N, C-alpha and C positions, 0 to 999 in steps of 0.2 A: 248341055253344050252339044254343038254339032260336031260331027267327025272332022270337018275342016278346021274348026276352032281348036280341037284337041291336037291335031297335027301341027298347027301353028304354035301352040304352047310348047309342045314337045321339042319342036325345031328351035324355038327361041331359047329354051332352057339348055340346050346342048351347045349353043353359041355363047361366046363371051359377050358381056354387056358392052365392052368396048367396041365390038363390031356394030353396035347400035348407036355409037357415039356417046355412050355414057362414061362417066369418069371413074368407074370402079371395075375391078378385075373379076369378081364373082357375083353371081346372083344369090340373094337371100330370098326366102319366100316373100317377105314384105316388099322387097325391091321389085321382084318379078311381078307380084300382084299389082303394085302401083303402076308399073309400066304397062301391063295388060289393060288396065282400066283407063289410063291416060291415052293410050293408042286406040281405045275403043274396040279392043279385041275381045273384051268381056265387059258386060255391063257391071257386074259385081261378082266377086268370088272371094271366099274366105281363104285365109292361109291354110287352114286344115284341108279344105276341099282341093286347093291347089296342090298340096303335098300328096294327096291321094291320086290326083290326076297324073302327077309326075311319076309317082311310083307305079301306077298302072301302065304307063307308057314305057317303062323300062329306062327312064332317064337316069343318067349318072351325074346329074348336076350336083354341086356341092350342097345346095339348099335341101335337096331331097335326101341325100345321103346323111346329112347331119341331123335331120329330124325324123329319121325312120325308127 
């Protein structure tokens, strides 16, 4: 992943999914992963790799904290 992709993922994880027009209040790893792929921000990414990316970025998102 490029540094720009990582920054985008970290920024999205910090924001509410509702800010993206989605009908839920918190990201899960599965929902964030699906959003990234649907928006073509990542071709493919596993939930485990996404968890590591979020942890490395210092994200405080609920999905990252719950699966650490």
